[in-house]
C-alpha positions as CSV (number, residue, x, y, z in Angstrom):
1,M,98.0,121.5,72.2
2,G,101.8,121.1,73.1
3,A,101.2,119.0,76.1
4,L,99.1,116.5,74.2
5,R,101.5,116.3,71.2
6,G,104.3,115.5,73.8
7,S,102.3,112.5,75.0
8,R,102.6,110.6,71.6
9,K,106.6,110.9,71.5
10,R,107.0,109.0,74.7
11,G,105.6,105.7,75.9
12,D,105.5,106.6,79.6
13,A,101.9,105.4,80.8
14,E,102.0,107.7,83.9
15,R,102.9,110.6,81.9
16,R,100.2,109.8,79.2
17,K,97.5,109.7,82.1
18,V,98.8,113.0,83.6
19,L,98.6,114.6,80.2
20,Q,95.1,113.4,79.4
21,R,93.8,114.7,82.7
22,L,95.5,118.0,82.0
23,G,94.0,118.3,78.6
24,S,90.6,117.5,80.3
25,E,91.2,120.3,82.9
26,I,92.4,122.8,80.4
27,Q,88.9,122.3,78.4
28,L,86.9,122.6,81.5
29,F,89.2,125.7,82.7
30,R,88.3,127.4,79.2
31,R,84.6,126.6,79.5
32,L,84.5,128.3,83.0
33,L,86.7,131.2,82.2
34,A,84.5,132.0,79.2
35,R,81.4,132.5,81.6
36,A,83.0,133.5,84.8
37,P,81.2,136.6,86.2
38,G,82.9,139.2,87.7
39,L,86.4,138.7,86.7
40,T,88.8,141.7,86.8
41,A,90.6,142.4,83.8
42,E,94.0,141.6,86.0
43,T,92.6,138.1,87.2
44,A,91.4,137.2,83.8
45,A,94.9,138.0,82.2
46,R,96.4,136.2,85.0
47,L,94.5,132.9,84.5
48,R,95.0,133.2,80.7
49,Q,98.6,133.2,81.3
50,V,98.3,130.1,83.4
51,L,96.6,128.4,80.6
52,Q,99.1,129.6,78.2
53,E,102.0,128.3,80.2
54,T,100.2,124.8,80.7
55,T,99.6,124.4,77.0
56,A,102.9,125.8,75.3
57,T,105.4,123.3,76.8
58,D,106.3,119.6,76.4
59,P,106.4,118.5,79.9
60,T,108.2,116.0,81.7
61,L,106.3,113.9,84.1
62,E,107.1,116.0,86.8
63,Q,106.3,119.4,85.1
64,A,103.2,117.5,83.6
65,W,102.1,117.0,87.3
66,Y,102.9,120.4,88.6
67,A,101.0,122.0,85.6
68,A,97.9,119.7,86.3
69,D,98.0,120.5,90.0
70,S,98.4,124.3,89.3
71,L,95.5,124.2,86.7
72,R,93.3,122.3,89.1
73,L,94.1,125.4,91.6
74,A,93.3,128.0,89.1
75,L,90.0,126.5,88.2
76,L,88.9,127.4,91.7
77,D,89.0,131.0,90.6
78,V,86.7,130.5,87.7
79,A,84.4,127.7,89.4
80,D,80.8,128.0,89.2
81,D,78.0,126.8,91.6
82,A,77.9,123.6,89.5
83,Y,81.5,122.8,89.4
84,L,81.9,123.9,93.1
85,G,79.1,121.6,94.5
86,T,80.8,118.5,92.4
87,L,84.2,119.3,94.2
88,I,82.4,119.5,97.5
89,E,80.6,116.3,96.8
90,Q,83.8,114.6,95.6
91,E,85.5,115.7,99.1
92,H,82.4,114.5,101.0
93,I,82.7,111.0,99.4
94,R,86.6,111.1,100.0
95,G,86.3,111.7,103.7
96,R,84.5,108.5,104.0
97,S,86.9,106.1,102.2
98,D,90.4,108.2,102.3
99,K,91.5,109.8,105.6
100,R,95.0,110.5,104.8
101,L,94.4,113.6,102.9
102,S,90.9,114.4,103.5
103,W,89.1,117.5,104.4
104,G,88.7,116.3,108.0
105,R,92.3,115.9,108.7
106,Y,93.3,119.6,108.2
107,L,89.8,121.4,108.3
108,D,86.4,121.3,110.2
109,A,84.6,118.3,108.9
110,G,81.5,120.0,110.1
111,H,82.1,122.7,107.7
112,L,82.1,120.2,104.8
113,E,79.0,118.7,105.9
114,A,77.4,121.8,105.9
115,L,78.6,122.9,102.5
116,Y,77.5,119.6,100.9
117,K,74.1,119.8,102.4
118,A,74.2,123.6,101.0
119,S,75.2,122.6,97.7
120,Q,72.8,119.9,97.3
121,A,70.0,122.0,98.1
122,G,71.1,124.7,95.8
123,T,71.5,127.1,98.7
124,L,75.1,128.2,98.8
125,L,75.6,131.6,99.7
126,D,78.6,133.9,99.1
127,Q,80.2,133.2,102.3
128,D,79.7,129.5,101.6
129,R,81.4,129.7,98.3
130,A,84.2,131.7,99.9
131,R,84.9,129.1,102.6
132,A,84.6,126.2,100.1
133,V,87.1,127.8,97.8
134,E,89.4,128.4,100.6
135,G,89.2,125.0,101.9
136,L,89.6,123.2,98.6
137,A,92.7,125.6,97.7
138,Y,94.4,124.5,101.0
139,L,93.6,120.8,100.4
140,F,94.9,121.1,96.7
141,E,98.0,122.6,98.0
142,K,98.5,120.0,100.5
143,R,98.2,117.1,97.8
144,R,100.4,118.9,95.2
145,D,103.1,118.9,97.9
146,D,102.5,115.5,99.1
147,G,102.5,114.1,95.6
148,A,105.6,115.9,94.5
149,H,107.3,114.6,98.0
150,Y,106.1,111.0,97.4
151,R,107.4,110.9,93.7
152,A,110.9,112.5,94.9
153,R,111.1,109.7,97.4
154,V,110.4,107.1,94.8
155,E,112.9,108.7,92.5
156,L,115.6,108.7,95.1
157,K,114.9,105.1,96.3
158,A,115.3,104.0,92.4
159,Q,118.8,105.8,92.3
160,A,119.8,104.3,95.6
161,F,118.6,100.9,94.1
162,L,120.7,101.2,91.0
163,R,123.7,102.7,92.8
164,T,123.7,99.5,95.0
165,A,123.2,97.2,91.9
166,V,126.4,98.9,90.3
167,V,128.4,98.0,93.7
168,L,126.8,94.5,93.9
169,G,127.3,93.3,90.6
170,P,131.2,93.4,90.8
171,L,131.1,92.2,94.3
172,I,129.1,89.0,93.0
173,L,131.6,88.4,90.3
174,V,134.2,88.8,92.8
175,A,132.9,86.3,95.2
176,A,132.1,83.7,92.6
177,V,135.8,83.8,91.1
178,A,137.1,83.8,94.7
179,T,134.8,80.6,95.4
180,V,136.3,78.8,92.5
181,A,139.7,79.8,93.4
182,V,139.8,78.7,97.2
183,S,137.5,75.6,96.8
184,E,137.1,72.3,94.7
185,V,133.6,73.6,93.7
186,N,133.3,73.5,89.8
187,P,133.1,76.8,88.2
188,W,129.8,75.9,86.5
189,A,128.1,74.9,89.9
190,V,128.8,78.3,91.0
191,A,127.5,80.1,87.9
192,L,124.5,77.8,88.0
193,T,123.7,78.4,91.6
194,A,124.3,82.0,91.2
195,A,121.9,82.1,88.0
196,A,119.5,79.9,90.0
197,G,119.3,82.3,92.8
198,G,118.6,85.4,90.4
199,L,115.9,83.3,88.5
200,G,114.3,82.7,91.8
201,S,114.4,86.3,92.8
202,T,113.1,87.6,89.5
203,L,110.3,85.0,89.4
204,A,109.3,86.0,93.1
205,G,109.4,89.7,91.9
206,A,107.0,88.7,88.9
207,K,104.6,86.9,91.2
208,E,104.3,90.1,93.1
209,L,104.0,92.4,90.2
210,R,101.0,90.1,88.8
211,G,98.8,91.6,91.6
212,M,99.8,95.4,91.3
213,L,97.5,97.7,89.7
214,R,97.9,101.0,91.4
215,I,100.4,103.3,89.9
216,N,102.1,104.1,93.2
217,D,102.7,100.4,93.6
218,L,104.0,100.0,90.2
219,R,106.1,103.2,90.5
220,S,108.0,101.8,93.6
221,L,109.2,99.0,91.6
222,S,111.6,101.5,89.6
223,G,115.3,100.7,90.1
224,W,114.5,97.5,92.3
225,S,113.9,95.4,89.2
226,V,117.4,95.9,88.2
227,L,118.7,95.2,91.7
228,Q,116.3,92.2,92.5
229,P,118.1,89.6,90.3
230,L,121.4,90.6,92.1
231,V,119.9,90.1,95.4
232,G,118.7,86.7,94.3
233,A,122.3,85.8,93.0
234,S,123.9,86.8,96.1
235,A,121.5,84.7,98.1
236,G,122.4,81.8,95.9
237,L,126.1,82.2,96.3
238,V,126.0,82.7,100.0
239,M,123.6,79.3,100.3
240,L,126.3,77.4,98.2
241,L,129.0,78.5,100.7
242,L,126.8,77.3,103.5
243,L,126.1,74.1,101.8
244,T,129.5,73.1,100.5
245,S,131.5,74.2,103.8
246,G,129.1,71.9,105.9
247,I,127.9,74.6,108.3
248,L,124.6,74.2,106.9
249,V,123.1,70.6,106.3
250,L,119.9,70.0,104.4
251,P,118.1,67.2,102.5
252,G,120.3,66.3,99.5
253,V,123.4,67.5,100.3
254,N,124.5,65.4,103.3
255,G,127.3,63.7,101.6
256,P,129.2,65.1,98.6
257,A,127.4,68.3,97.4
258,S,125.5,67.7,94.2
259,A,125.9,70.9,91.9
260,V,122.0,70.5,90.9
261,A,121.0,70.0,94.3
262,I,122.9,73.4,95.5
263,A,121.6,75.2,92.5
264,L,117.9,74.3,93.7
265,Y,118.6,75.4,97.3
266,G,120.2,78.6,95.6
267,F,116.9,79.0,93.8
268,L,115.0,78.7,96.8
269,A,117.1,81.2,98.7
270,G,116.6,83.5,95.8
271,F,112.9,82.8,95.5
272,S,111.8,82.8,99.1
273,E,113.4,85.2,101.7
274,P,112.0,83.6,104.7
275,F,113.7,80.3,103.7
276,F,116.9,82.0,103.2
277,L,116.8,84.1,106.4
278,G,115.6,80.9,108.3
279,G,118.8,79.2,107.1
280,V,121.1,82.0,108.0
281,A,119.1,82.1,111.5
282,K,119.6,78.4,111.9
283,I,123.5,78.9,111.6
284,A,123.3,81.8,114.0
285,G,121.7,79.9,116.6
286,T,118.4,81.9,116.6
287,A,114.9,81.0,115.6
288,D,111.9,82.8,114.1
289,P,109.9,84.2,116.9
290,A,106.7,82.8,114.5
291,E,108.4,79.4,115.0
292,S,109.0,79.6,118.6
293,P,106.8,77.4,121.1
294,P,104.2,79.6,122.9
295,A,105.0,80.9,126.4
296,K,103.6,79.1,129.2
297,R,100.6,80.9,130.9
């Protein structure tokens, strides 16, 4: 199949996952279509056209998602009682754990409970099947739209991160050069502090990445992985300015500022956002509400 051949051309893990799902649903679709009772010639031709369009292309990630979601909708046209009962059971289980796009959020939960009991007892009537297919089709459409909307938001956010990185990179360079030009700070000290800030920010991101397993969480990192070291370098440079100017006094830099000590504080500024923002808040004369003494009762 063309869709599955395409999965070997690229190493995108999410795309490979979607194409595997698409391949499984194509096989299921063919089995159900072959034994679907009462299909008109027009409906059968339309469904075969859906199948042909799904398998004839080498889709991008978004096209693969759309094809998989469209095929899942088309499966409802050829669903037998066994497959329909499986879908009803899945929705019944989902309603107890995931309320965001569940049946109960959009449709009558009592109808789902009745459908579930009838499917488990093997007593689904024609009107029950029609109600189940109609409800499932509505939910699948909602989830397809929600998924497409979410992926579009993530893509736009990634593009915004990259545009910000393009602007921030030159600004960091200008700030570093200007700092050397207008102060007595050694150029290597400036470079070391900026690099330490970027290193700290990157390590903080790696620490968060270690615990991420869901595709949605990992997808949201797109673009930010480029911007994050630059944000850390910016924090490091700002910390250097605060310490060398004497506006902010921290242990280890009370006298002549040590380049190594400043670089370590630059690392902490990149690694720990609360540390950096706490330093800025101290300069601004504000305090973290969490650190304020409790109000008198």
